[in-house]
N, C-alpha and C positions, 0 to 999 in steps of 0.2 A: 381580278387577273387582267392582264393586258394581252398575253398570247392567245391566238384564236386559229381556227382552222378555216381556210378559205376555200370553199368548193370550187371556185372557178379556177384557182390556180394550182390545187391539189398540193399545197405546201404549207408549212407552218411559218406564219409571220408574226414578228414581234412589233407592236405598234405603240408608240409613246410619243406624247406631245413634245417632249423635251428631245426627241430623236437622239438620246444619249446612249441607250442600250443597243447592243449589236442585234442584227437580224438573226433569227434562228430558222433554218430550213431542215426538214426532216423527211424521210421517205414515209409514205402512207403506213408502212408496217408498224411505225412507231405508235400510231393511234393516240392522238390527243383527244379527239371526240370520240368519247366512249358510252355513247347513249345506249348502244346495243349490249352493253355489260348489264344493263338492268332491264332489258326488255324480256317479255315471256318467251321470246324465240330462242334465247340463249340460255344454256344450263347456268343456274345461278350459283353464286359463291356459297359453299357449304358454311353454315353458321354453327357455332358451338351450340350443342343441345344439352339441355339440363333435364334431368328425371325430376319432374314435379308432380305432387299429389294434389289434385284439385278438389278432392272430395269435400274437404272441410273448409276450403278457402271461402272467405266472405266475398259477396258481390262487389263491394267497394273498399279495397284495402287502404286507399289514400285519398286525401283531399288535396287538390292540385291548386297551388297559388301561381298564376302565370302572368307575366309581364313583358314588355318589349320596349326598346328604345332605339333610336336612329338618328344619324346625322349625315345628310347628303353632303357629298364634296361640293356640289354646285346645286343649290336649291332651285326647283323647277319654276319657271315663270308661267307656264301654261299647263293647266290641268289636263291629264291624260286619262281616257276612259278606264283603262285597265289597271290604273294605279290606285291602291286604296290609301296608302301613306306615302309621302314623298321620302323615298329611300335612296334616291339617285338611281343607279343601276342595280341595287339590292332589291330583294323582295322577301316575303315572309308569309306564313300562315299560322293561325292558332285556332285549333278546333277543340274547345274545352270538353264537349260532349264526348269526343272520341279520344280524349286524353293524349293528343298529338299536336306537334307543332314543328316547324321547320324554317330554314333560311335558304336563300340562293343568292348568288352574285352573278350578274350578267357580265359577260366578257366584253370589256370596253372597246377592244379593237375593232368590233363590227361597226362602231360609229363611223369609221372612215370608209366604209363600204355603204354608207347611207342607211344603215339599220340601226334602229333604236336598241341598244343592249338591254334596256329594262324591260321590254315586252316579253321576251322569251322567259326570262327569270320569273315575271309576275304570272305568265300563263302556266308555267309549271307548278308554281306554289299555290295558285288557285285550284288547280285540279288535285294537288295533294290534299288540300284542305278538304275538298268535296269527297275525295276517296278515302279518307283516314277512317271514317265510320263504317266501311264496308268490311264486314266480318269474314268474307271469303279471302280478303287480302290478310295474310298471316304474319307480315312483317313490314317494317319500315321500307325495306328494299321493294317489296311488292307494291307498296303504295307509290313509290317513285316510278317504277316500271309502268304502272297503270296510268300515271299522269303522262308519262313521255308518250305512251301509245296513244292516248287521247289527243294530245296536241299534234302528233304526227298524222292523225286521221283527218285533221282539219286542213285549212288552206296552208300552202307552203310558207311556213314562217321561218324565216332565217334568224340566226342568232345561236347563242350557246350559253351555258351557265354551269356553275358549280351547284351543288345541292347537299344539304345536311338536314336530316329530319329524325324524329324520334316518335314512337308510340308506346304507351304503357298498357300492359294487360292488367286490368284491375283484378282479375281472379287469381293471378299467379304473382303479382307484384314484379313482373319482369319487363324491363324497358328494352325494346328493340331500337337499335341505332343503326342508321345507314349513312354513310358519308362518301361523296363523290367529289374529289378535287381538294381545294385548299381552304375551304371554310372548316370550322372545328366544332365538335362536340366535347365538352368537358363535364366531369361529374366531381362535385366536392362533397366529401362526407366529414361532418364536424370540423369544417373549415380547411380540410386538407385534400389536395388534389388525389382523388382516387384513379381517375381514368381520363385520357383524352385521345382523340383521333390522331392519326398520322396523316399529314398533308399527302395527297396523291399528285405527283407532278412528273411530267415527262422531261422538263428542264427548268432551270430557274425561273420563276414567276410564270410558268407555263403549266397550269394544272390540267388534270383530267377534266372533261367537261361533258355536258349532256347536250345533244342537238336533235334536230329533226332526224327521224329514223333513215330517210333517203340518204343522209350524209354520215350515217354511222355504220360500223361493220366491226367485225372481230378479227383478231389475228392469233398468232400462237401465244401472244402475251396473256390472254385470258381476261376475265372480268376485272374492272378497276374500282369496284365499290368496296368499301371497308364495312363490313357488317358485324355487329357485336350485340350481346345481350348482357344486361346488368341486372342483378337482383337489387331492387330499390329498397332503401331503409328510411326509417323516419328521420326527417331533417335534412335528407339529401337535396343538394342543389344541382340542377342540370341546366347548363348554358350552351346555346348554339350561337356561334358568331362567324360573321364574314371576315375576310382576311384584313378588312380595314381595322379591325381590332387587334388580331394576332400579329399583324406586320408592325404595328406601333407599340403595343404594350407587351412587356415580357411576362411569362407565365407567373413569375415571382410577384410581380407588381399587382396582377389581377388577384392572386391569392391572398395578398396582404389586405386588399380592399374587402374581399369576401369575409375574411376573418374578422375584420374590424367592425363589420355591420352586425354580426350576431343575429342573423335574420330569424333563427329558430325561436328566439326570445321576444320578437316584436309582437305587439298587440295586433297591428294590422299588417300581416305579413306581406299581402300583395303590394300595399302602398310602400312599404319598406323596400320590397325587391324592385319596385319601379324606380324609386329613388336611387338605389345602388346602380341599376343599369344606366340611368341618365348620367351619373357620375362617370361611370366607365366609358361610355361612348363619347363624352366630352373630353375626358382625358386623352382618349385616342385621337380625337379630332385635332386637339391642340398639339399633341406629339407629331402628328403628321405634318403640321405647318413648321415645326421647329427645324432649324438647320444646324443646330449644335448638340441636342441631346440624342443619346443613342437609342436605337430601336432594333427589334428583330430583323426588320427588312434591311437595315445598314449593315448589321452584323452578317447577314447571309450574303450580301453583296460583296463585302470585302473579301469573302472567301473565293469569289469568282474573279474580282479585279481589286486589288489593294487601293489603288489610288483612283477609284472611280468616284465621280462627283456626287453620286447617291450614297457613298460609303459613310455618310455622316448625316445625322438628323433623322427625321421620320419620312413617311410616304403619304401625301395627300390621297384620301380615298373615302369612298362611302363606308360608313360604319353602322351595322346592324346587329342587334343582340336580342335573342329571345331566350327567356329562361322560366324555369319552374322550380318552386320550392315544394317538396312533398312532405305531407304531414299525415301521420296515421290517422284514419277516420275515427277510430275509437278514442284517441287522444283528444281530436278536435271536438268530438261531441261531449266529452266530459268537462269542457272548459265553460 
């Protein structure tokens, strides 16, 4: 995302290297930076509750095969201490022991204020990964809230990011999903899309964002996190992606690739998943460089302005995807 909230100006600004898209100014009440939406000081969004009987549930319902892939828009030339993998302004975490993973997308507009957009996203993801195993945190939303609170307690860190994360409860087989902004969580079952999150935006290409708590507040609009619980089944594939993927590849294209790989039948499921993700992010990177092929971003921008220069082709961006293939523990042990 390129829209960001500038604390010094108290306005919303659209920043683009091409300077082609119009500036967007909003009153503070519209609330782009919605970190307060997930802090412990604000009433949380009610999540759908399911009556589950845990008495006979096994300790480990699933074996998790996790993998990630990323393509930065501009590869870094200098190693940064807070960066684990060069994902450009994106970041991610994988905590296999806690059955949790997530992605974040640093808001690029901060670079024009002299702020590295990658640092905030990496700080949030690092703390999410550390907090994921905390049993007192009952949901993915709680994990994100704790991470933001931790980052806000440290030095004043300017920046903002979107975030999307999940955690599986191995006792119940329920996956907790939390999404803030325009990254995406999707669940595929038997090759078919069962669920995906809805992008949270204030305006076109201007997503809800997480930021330092000093610059976050609530309004009458309420929390902006989308929180969902899904009962996981054997063979389910869960993917989390930044908008570098979803702005360049249509949902149907992603689904076709998922179905073609038949991951559930692979002998080495983790390797097969890794290969598929590498293929996905490379396809998204190439589409982003295209000036002729259609993309979800171009389709969306044509609705705003039919003759806009970005109304054709892709959108160059960082692309990061983390995914997990869930396999029933009993089925895995019998092989």
